[in-house]
C-alpha positions in Angstrom: 148.2 -15.8 124.4 148.0 -12.8 126.5 144.8 -11.6 124.1 142.9 -14.9 124.7 144.4 -16.0 121.0 146.7 -19.4 120.9 148.3 -18.7 117.2 149.2 -22.6 116.8 145.6 -23.5 116.7 143.1 -20.3 116.9 142.4 -17.9 113.3 144.3 -14.6 113.9 141.5 -12.1 113.5 142.4 -9.3 110.7 141.2 -5.8 110.0 141.3 -3.1 107.7 143.5 -0.6 109.4 145.0 2.9 107.5 148.7 3.7 107.4 148.9 6.9 105.9 146.4 9.6 105.1 147.0 11.6 101.6 145.9 15.1 103.2 147.8 17.3 105.0 149.0 20.9 105.2 148.9 22.5 101.3 152.0 23.8 101.0 153.2 24.8 97.2 156.2 22.8 95.0 159.2 24.3 97.2 157.1 23.0 100.7 155.8 27.0 101.4 152.8 26.9 103.5 150.4 29.9 104.2 152.0 30.7 107.0 155.5 33.1 105.8 158.3 31.2 106.8 156.8 28.3 108.0 157.7 24.6 105.7 156.1 21.2 105.6 157.0 18.3 103.7 156.6 14.3 103.8 153.8 13.1 105.3 152.9 16.3 107.1 152.1 18.1 103.9 150.0 17.8 101.3 151.9 18.9 98.0 149.5 17.0 95.6 152.3 15.0 94.0 150.4 11.5 94.9 146.9 12.3 93.8 144.0 10.8 95.7 146.0 7.6 96.7 150.3 6.8 97.2 151.9 4.6 96.0 154.0 2.3 98.4 157.5 4.1 99.3 156.7 7.1 97.4 156.3 9.5 100.5 160.5 8.9 101.0 161.1 10.1 97.3 158.5 13.0 98.1 160.3 13.6 101.9 163.9 13.7 99.7 162.6 15.9 96.9 160.7 18.3 98.9 163.1 18.7 102.0 166.3 19.8 99.3 163.5 22.5 97.4 162.7 23.7 100.7 166.5 24.0 102.3 167.1 25.8 98.6 164.6 27.7 99.1 165.5 28.8 102.6 168.9 29.4 101.4 168.0 31.6 98.8 165.7 34.1 100.8 167.6 34.3 103.9 166.5 37.8 105.9 167.5 39.3 109.0 164.2 38.5 111.4 163.3 40.3 114.2 162.5 37.6 117.6 159.2 35.8 117.6 157.1 37.2 119.9 155.4 35.1 122.2 151.3 34.8 122.7 150.5 35.6 125.9 146.2 34.5 125.2 145.5 31.3 127.1 145.3 28.4 125.3 142.4 26.2 125.7 143.7 22.6 125.4 142.3 18.7 125.8 143.0 16.8 128.5 145.9 14.1 127.4 143.4 11.3 128.7 141.2 11.6 125.7 143.6 11.8 123.4 143.1 7.3 123.3 139.3 7.7 123.4 139.7 10.5 120.1 142.3 7.7 118.2 139.3 4.9 119.0 136.5 6.9 118.0 138.4 8.1 114.5 139.6 4.7 113.6 135.8 3.4 114.1 134.0 6.1 111.7 136.8 8.2 109.9 139.0 5.0 109.1 139.4 2.9 105.9 135.5 2.5 105.9 133.4 5.4 106.0 129.6 6.4 106.2 127.7 9.4 106.8 126.1 7.0 109.9 130.2 6.5 111.5 131.3 10.0 110.4 128.4 11.7 112.5 128.8 9.1 115.4 132.7 10.3 115.6 131.7 13.5 115.2 129.1 13.4 117.8 132.6 11.7 119.9 134.1 14.9 119.1 131.9 17.1 120.7 131.8 15.3 124.1 135.3 15.2 124.7 136.0 18.7 123.6 134.6 20.0 126.8 137.1 17.7 128.7 139.9 20.4 129.2 143.1 20.9 131.1 144.4 23.3 132.8 148.0 22.2 133.1 149.6 23.4 129.5 152.1 20.3 129.0 153.4 19.0 125.9 150.3 15.8 126.0 147.7 18.2 126.2 149.1 20.1 123.2 149.2 17.4 120.9 145.7 15.8 122.1 144.3 19.3 121.1 146.2 19.5 118.0 144.6 15.7 117.3 141.6 16.5 117.8 141.6 19.8 115.5 142.9 17.7 112.9 140.7 15.3 113.7 137.6 17.9 113.3 139.2 19.0 109.7 139.2 15.4 108.3 135.6 14.7 109.9 134.3 17.8 108.0 135.6 16.7 105.1 134.8 13.6 104.6 131.6 14.2 105.4 131.5 16.7 102.1 132.7 14.1 100.0 129.9 12.2 99.1 132.1 9.9 97.1 134.6 7.4 97.0 137.9 8.2 95.8 141.8 6.6 96.5 142.1 6.4 100.1 138.6 7.7 100.8 136.4 4.7 100.6 132.5 5.9 101.5 130.2 3.0 102.0 127.1 5.2 101.0 128.8 6.5 98.1 131.2 3.6 96.6 131.3 4.9 93.4 133.8 8.3 92.2 131.9 11.4 90.9 133.6 13.4 88.5 132.1 16.6 89.8 134.2 16.0 92.7 138.0 16.1 91.0 139.0 18.8 93.8 141.1 19.4 97.1 138.9 20.2 99.6 140.8 22.8 102.0 139.7 23.3 105.5 141.2 25.8 107.9 140.8 27.3 111.4 140.8 30.8 112.0 142.7 32.1 115.8 138.5 32.1 117.0 138.6 28.5 116.6 136.0 28.6 113.6 136.6 26.5 110.5 135.3 27.3 107.0 135.9 25.1 103.4 136.9 26.0 100.1 138.2 23.9 97.2 140.5 23.9 94.9 140.5 22.4 91.5 143.1 19.6 90.6 145.8 21.0 89.3 145.4 24.6 90.8 148.3 25.6 93.2 
């Protein structure tokens, strides 16, 4: 009733929503990332075991298998490590209040249904959002900045992939293209510049 809908007599609006993303941090079969000593598993990681989309509940199995592999790999490679050195440079972070705007824009333009027009509109939204920075390096500012960078990576890959494959649905390119049987890899350098590369299916 709070939303103006009486469920006893009104039709309840239903809309598609994404609950899973097939991409993530690129890892090998032991959960190792490109950062020495850093591992990732579960829905954070892109292990390749699900293909272009995952079946229900398989993420739980992936988490169990890869967490065991990661633990074994860490145990087998324990070495004396020096204490980490903090980066003293000042990070440019986004204002936490932009988080909701970022999420809504991504849901509208880069969610379940995508097109060139919707992705470009979302990209324009992100350009406006990135100018709203924070002077307070709080947890919320870091989280919002991380979400923004992830959104950038998703948008760039979704615009490049001009086909429909798995959970990536392009309304303007509704069919799969065999030339796109590969992964799109986005990398962000320490200066904030993105680079794109491609990985053939089956390569690690």
